[in-house]
C-alpha positions in Angstrom: 24.4 14.4 28.2 27.0 12.0 26.7 25.5 9.1 28.7 22.0 9.5 27.2 21.4 6.7 24.7 19.1 7.0 21.7 18.5 3.3 21.2 17.6 0.4 23.5 16.9 2.6 26.5 15.5 0.9 29.6 12.1 2.3 28.8 12.2 0.9 25.2 13.5 -2.5 26.2 10.9 -2.9 29.0 8.0 -2.2 26.6 9.5 -4.3 23.8 9.8 -7.3 26.2 6.4 -6.8 27.8 4.7 -6.7 24.3 6.7 -9.8 23.2 5.6 -11.6 26.3 2.0 -10.9 25.3 2.7 -12.8 22.1 2.9 -10.0 19.6 5.5 -10.4 16.7 7.6 -7.3 17.0 10.4 -5.8 15.0 12.8 -2.9 15.1 12.0 -0.1 12.7 15.4 0.9 11.4 14.5 0.2 7.8 11.2 2.2 8.0 11.0 5.9 7.4 11.4 7.8 10.7 12.9 4.8 12.4 10.0 3.7 14.7 11.1 2.1 18.0 8.8 -0.9 17.3 7.1 -2.1 14.2 4.4 -4.7 13.5 5.1 -5.3 9.8 2.1 -7.6 9.2 -0.3 -5.0 10.6 1.7 -2.1 9.1 1.9 -0.4 12.5 4.7 1.9 13.7 5.1 2.5 17.4 7.1 5.5 18.7 8.1 5.7 22.3 8.5 9.4 23.1 10.5 10.5 26.1 9.2 13.5 27.9 12.4 15.6 27.6 13.5 14.9 24.0 9.9 15.2 22.6 8.9 18.2 24.6 6.1 16.9 26.8 4.1 19.9 28.0 3.8 18.5 31.5 7.3 17.1 32.2 9.8 18.7 29.9 12.1 21.0 31.9 14.3 23.1 29.7 17.9 23.2 30.9 19.0 26.6 32.2 22.0 26.8 30.0 22.0 27.1 26.2 18.2 27.8 26.3 17.9 28.8 22.6 19.8 25.7 21.5 17.4 23.4 23.5 14.3 25.2 22.3 15.4 24.8 18.7 16.5 21.1 19.3 13.2 20.0 21.0 11.1 22.1 18.6 12.9 20.4 15.7 12.1 17.0 17.3 8.4 17.9 17.5 8.3 19.1 13.9 10.1 15.9 12.7 7.6 13.8 14.6 4.7 15.5 12.8 6.4 15.1 9.4 7.1 11.4 10.1 3.5 10.8 11.2 2.2 12.4 8.1 4.5 10.5 5.7 3.8 7.1 7.3 0.0 7.6 7.4 0.0 8.7 3.8 2.0 5.5 3.1 -0.7 3.4 4.7 0.9 2.9 8.1 -0.9 3.1 11.4 1.2 5.4 13.8 1.0 5.1 17.6 3.0 7.5 19.7 3.3 6.7 23.4 4.6 9.1 26.1 7.1 7.9 28.6 5.2 9.4 31.6 2.2 7.2 30.9 4.3 4.1 31.4 5.9 5.5 34.6 2.5 6.0 36.1 0.9 2.7 35.1 3.2 0.3 33.1 0.9 -2.7 33.1 -2.2 -0.7 32.2 -0.4 1.0 29.3 0.9 -2.3 28.0 -2.6 -3.7 28.0 -3.9 -0.6 26.3 -1.1 -0.8 23.7 -1.7 -4.5 23.3 -5.4 -3.9 22.7 -4.8 -1.2 20.1 -2.4 -3.3 17.9 
């Protein structure tokens, strides 16, 4: 688990570069509440790239067989935090887009086009 990064994962970098290639002015969201992976400040849009494991995808999240209670609490907390962040940002006038990792694995270009069309 030590090798798992929380920032600039291959998944995030690939999406960031693909959207930048489409001509969208992107930024990193470290200064925005909830730390979105990508922000479009002019359009006040926050994009979160959710991995299937860490955000508890109902189709792809496989709980580890050890420390089950720990992982249930951890992933449950991640889901609760995501709901709280969504609520806060929307109340603050931001548009929130959450994208699942498995959708990009299935059809990367199609999802990039969908994301590009929605921003």
